[in-house]
N, C-alpha and C positions, 0 to 999 in steps of 0.2 A: 584623707588629704585635707590639708588646711586651706583656708581662704587664700593665703599668700601663695601656696603652691598652685592653686587653681588659677590665680591671676597670672603667675609666671607662665604656666602652661598655655593659657590663652594668648598671652603676649608672644610666646614662642611660635605658636601656630600662626598667628596673624603676621608676624615678621617673616616666617618661612613662606607664607602664601604670597606676600608682596614680593619677596625675592624670586620666587619660582614662577610667578604669574606669566611672564613672557614664554618661558619654556613649556609650561603646562598648556598654554593656548596653542603654541606652535605644534606641540606633540599631538594635541587633539586634532588639529588641522591635518597633520601628516597622516595620522591613522585613518581619518575619514577619507582622505584622498586615496590612500592605499586600498581600503575596503571597497570603495566605489570601483576602482580599477579591477579588483578581483571579481566583484559581483558582476560587472559588465562583461567580463570574459566568460563567466558562468552562464549568464543569460543568453549569450550569443550561441551557446551549445557547440562551440568549437573552441578547443583549448588553444588560447593565444598565449604562448609562453612569455612574450614580451610584456604583456599586461600583467601576467601573474608575477613575474620577477620584479617588475616595477612596483606593483602593489605590495608585495612582501617586503621589499626594501623600505618603502615608505612606512609601512606598519611597524616594522622593527625599529626604525629610527625614531618614530614617534613614541613608541613604548619606552625606548631608551631614555628619552627626555623625561617621561613620567617617573620611571623607577629610580632615576638618579636625582629626582627632586628631594630637597630636604623635608618637604611636607610629608611625603610618604614614609620617610624614616621615623617621623614622630608618631605616625599612626600604627606602625608595626615595630616598636622599639626592640622587642625581644625575639623576633623571628630569626630562625636559623636559615631558612630558605632565601629570605629577601637579600641579605648581603651577597650571597652567591649569585643570585639572579641578576642583581644590580651590576655586577662585574661581567658575568658571562654574556650578557646581551651585547656588550661591546665587541665580543668575538663573533657573534652571530650576524651582526649587521653587514659585514663585508661579503658574506656568502651570496645573497641574492644580487648584490651589486656586481659581482663577478659573472654570475649567470646571465644577468641582463646584458652585459657587454658582449658575452659570447653569443647570445641569441640575436643581438642587433648587428653582429658582424663587425664590432669595433675592436676586437683583439686582432690587430692587423699583422703582427709578426710573431715569430716563435718566442722571442724574449718576453714580450708583454704577455703572451698567453701563458708561458711557464710561470712568470711572476704572479699572475692572477690566480692560477690554479693552486700554486703552492700556498698562497695566502688563504684561499678558501679551505683547503685541506687542514692546514695547521690551525687556523682559527676554529674550525669545527672541533678539532681535538682539544684545543684549549678550553672551549666551552664545556665539553664533556668532563674534563678533569676538574674544572672549576666547580661545576655542579656537584661532583662526587667528593672532592676533598677540600673545597673552599678556595678563595682567591689567594694569589701570591704575587709579590712584586715582580718576580721573574717572568710570570706569564704576561704581565702588563708590558714589560720591557720587550719581550719577544714580539708581541702584537704590534707595538709601536714601530719597531724596526721593520717588520714585514710590511706594514701599511706604508711606511716611508718609501721603501724600495718599490713596492707595487705601484704606488701613485707616481713615483719618479719615472718608472718604465712607461706608464701610460702617457705621462706628459711628454716624454721624449719622443715617443712614436707619433703623438698627435702633432707635435711641433715639426718633426722632420718629414711628415707626410707631405708630398707635393701638393700645391694648390689645386683645388678642384671645385666643381660646381655641385657637389653633394650637399644639399641644404641641411639634411639631418646631421651629417658629420660636422658641419660648421657650427650648428647650434649646440651640439653636445660638446664640441671642443671648447667653446667659450664657457659653457657651464662647468665643464670638468676643470679647466684651468683655474677658474675662480674658486671652486670648491677645494681643489688640490692645494692651492696656495694657502688657503685658510686652514685646511686639515694638516698640512705639513707644519705650519707654524705651531698649531696646538700640540702635535705629536713630538716635535723637536723640543719645544719649551717644556712640555710635560715631563720629559726625561730628567730635567734638572731642577725646575722650580714651578710653582703653581702660578698661573696667570689667568686672566679672564678669558673664557673660551669664546673664540670668534668663529669656530667651525660651523656653527648653526646658521650663520648668515650665508656663508658660501653654500651650505647644503640646501637652503631654501631656494637659492638661485638655480643650483644644479638640479634639484627636484623638478622645478618648473620646466627646465630644458628637457629632462628625461620624459616628463609627462607629455610635453608637446610632441616629441618624437614618437612615443608610444601611440598617442592618439592619432597622429598623422599616418603612421604606418598601418594602423588598424583600419582606418578609413580607406587607405589605398588598397589594402587586401580585400576589403569588402567590395570596392569598386571593381577590382580585377575579377573577383569571384562572380560578380553580377555580369560582367562582360563575358566571362567564360560560360555562364549559364545561358546567356542569350545566344552565344555561338553554338552551344550544344543543342539548343532548341531549334535553331536553323538547320543544324546537321541532322537532327531527328526528322524534321519535316522533309528534308532532301532524301534521307534514307527511305522513309515511308513512300515517297513518290516513286522510287524504283521498284517497289513491291507491287505486284498486281492486286487490284482492289478485290475482285471476286472472279470466280470461274464463270465463263459465259453459260447462259441457260442451255442445257443439253438434253437431248432425248435419251441419253444413255448414262451420263455421269452426273453425280451430285457431289460437289467438292466444298468442304468447309475448312477454313484455316484459322488457327489461333496463334498469335505472335505476341509474346510478352517479353520485351527486353529487360535485362537486369538493370541497366542504366539508360540514359537518354538515347544512346545508340547501341547497336548490338552487332555481334558477329554471326548471328544466324541469318539465313537467307532462304527464300523459296521462290519458285517461279513456275508458271504454266508454259512450258516450252512449246507444247502443242495443245490446242483447245478448239478443234473443229472437225467436221466431217466424221463424227463418230469415233474420233481418236483423242487421246489425252496423253500428254507427256508431263509428268510431275517431277520437279526437282526440289530437293531439300539439301541444305549444306550448313555446316557448322565450322566457323573459323576458330582456330585456337586463340585463347586469350579473350579479353573483354574490352569494352569501351571503344574509343576512337580508332586505335590501331586495327582492331578486328573489324570495325565498320568499314574502314577504307579497303581492307582486303575483300570484304563482302561485296563492295561495289565492283571490284575487279572480277569477282566470281560471276556477277551478272553479265559483264562484258564477255567473259570467257564462254558462258553458256550461250549467249546470243550469237557468238561466232560459229557455233556448232549445230545450228538448226538443220543444216542439210543432212546431218547424221542422227536426227532426233529419233528415228525409228529403231536405231541400234544402240541401246544404252552403253554397251561396252566401248564402242567407237566414240560415242558422245563424251564419255568420261575421259577417254584417252586423249581426245582433242582438247578438252578443258585442261588436262594436266600439262599438255605441251604449251598452252598459252600462259599458265600460271607459274610453271617451274622457273625459278631464278628471279621472280618478280615480287616475292612476298616477304622479303627480309626475314627469312628463316621461320616464318609462320607457316603452318600447314592447314589443310582444309579436308574435312571428312564430308562425304556427299553420298546421296542415294538418288537414283533416277529410275522411274518406272514408266514404261510406255504401254498404253492399253489400246487395243484394237477391238471395237465392239463387233464389227462384222466377222472377224476371225474368232471372237470370244477368247482372246489370248492376251496375256501380259508378258512383257519382257522386262527383266529387272537386273540392275547391276549397281554395285556400291563401291565406295572407296573408303575403307576403314570406318564405315558407319554402322550403327546398330541395325539389326535386321528389320525388315518391314513385317508388320503383323497383318495376317489375313483372318478375318472373322467370317466363318461359313457355317451356317446351321448351328450356331451356338458354340462352336469349337474354334480354337485359335491355332493357326498354322504359321510358323515363322518362315519367311522367305529370305534367304541369305545367300549372297554371292559376292564376296568381298575381295577387293584388291587392295593395294597400298593406298594410303591417303594421297590427296592431290597436293601438288606444289613441292613435294619433298624429294621425289626421286624421278629422274628422267627416264628410267628403265621400267617404270610401273606398267603393268598390263592388267586388263580387265576382261571378264567373261560374263555371259548372260545366263540368267536363270529364267526358264520359260514355264509358264503355268496356264492352265485353262481357267477362265473366269466364268462364273455362273451368276444368274440373276440373284440379287440379294447379297452378293459378296460385299464386304466392307474392308477397305485397306487403310492401314494407319502407318504413315511416315512421321518420324519425330526426331528431335535432336537429343543429344546426350543429357541435356539439362533435366529432362523429365526423369530419366533413370537415376541420376545422381542427386536429386532433391533429397535433402536429409532432414530428419526430424530432430527434436531436442536431444535425443540420445545418440545422434550421429549415424543413425541407420538410414541407408539409401532406400528410396521408393522402390527401385529395382524393376526388372523385367516381369517378374511374376505378378506383382501388384498392377503393373501397367496392363498386362494381359487380362487380369481379372476386371479391371476398370473397363476395358474394351468389351468384354463379355456382357457387362451390365448395360451396355448401350443397345443391345439387340432390340429391335422394334422401334427405336427412336430415329428421328431424322439425323442427317449428318451434322447439322449445326448443333442440335441438342447433344449428340454424341461427343462432339468436340468440346462443348461446354462441360459435360460431365467428366470427361477425362482430365481436362485442365483443372477443374475444381477438386478432383481427387488428389492430384499432385499438390496443389496449393494448400489443401487442408493438412496433408501429411507434412509438408515442409515447414520448419520453424522460421526460416527466412529464405528469400530467393537469392541464391548464390551463382546462378547462371541464367543465360537466356533460355526461354521456353518457347518452342515452336512445334506445332503438329499440324499434319494434313490428314483429314479424313475424306476418303473417296468411296462413294457407293456406286455399284454397277447395277443398272436396271434395264429392262426392255423398253422399247419405244412406247409401249402401251402405258407405261407408268410416267411418261415424261411430264405430264401436266402437274405432277406433285413435286417436281424437283427443280431446284434452282441453285445457283452458286451462292456461297456465303463466305465472307472473310471478316476477320476481326483483328485489329491491332490493339494490344493491351498497352 
């Protein structure tokens, strides 16, 4: 290369830089803003589509300013990819723009929505064929016409929308009208002759408006989430307050409970219906579903159980009365339940259940299933229940539990199951009821890849009055 050629090249580069400097600066600013928005969404660990679409739109528009700068053309003069990318990026820019408007709820009628979706689909196709076969004037004309009609549809809907006090809408409307006016001018004049592009000025204003709305809505969502979390915490404390803290110290029974909700509030419930004079009535229930709806039904279960204390010595009648109270009041949700009544003087237990997993009895190292099931509660007004009666002996250990223990799944999708639960109960022989409850819960949690349901279990040991000094009630809320 001669000295003259080098001088000319340097002059060309310098002239291109001076010409492109504003666009290069704005392009860098737009890309930076877009990347910050996307990074902020990622750091929040909650996918915020509004921020993602806004950030992608800003990044693509900023890259468009870069790749269309004359300076880059001087750097890669013989590239096959660059001319195609330089044109194709024009077709990519409108796609996140359409997705942003959809996510923000600004596609207010069918006409504007159809126009926006057609623009996104066709522009995506134009980008693909441009990358594959190179740019053509026909593609440019199609894109320009589509952009004109899509922007016109958005402008019409924003102008015709009745006045309102939606601050976000008003801000976006002003920015959109400014950007649309400048973009329409560039697209219309660009079909016939080349003029100085003023769209970037409108886009800068519009981007500031979109950024304001995205940031404001993100903060609003965070505030709303914070309020919801506070309300859930209050609901959790209220729900825990309706659960008995521990079984009273007894000469005959030692009871330990473990209660681990999947979320802040749960659909599992337990209660000591009877806990005096050498008698115990233990109730465990599981409401279908999870979260707040199930927790509300669980509070109704407590009221239903409290209303049946007069029949506490007869489990079948106890569950029958609960069903009568709950039926028609649970919004199609149902409840499974199991209730056992123990009488130390008669050395007898009476057990009945409503669609609930069987109670397990550990005696001398062997497991016996006690099952006497009727239909679940709150689902049928014709449900009936019956009692299973068993003798109890000193050293017997009873286990009541909810379905969450059986259905705890490992990484391979295999359930913990009744056999594993029985084996875990066997391993507790010789330990206190509290230690037994901890061991069983630990076995389930070690097996489970993640908690997908509420976990509740009740361990009850039967002993003679001579052993009373070593027994006391224990309860734990996870």
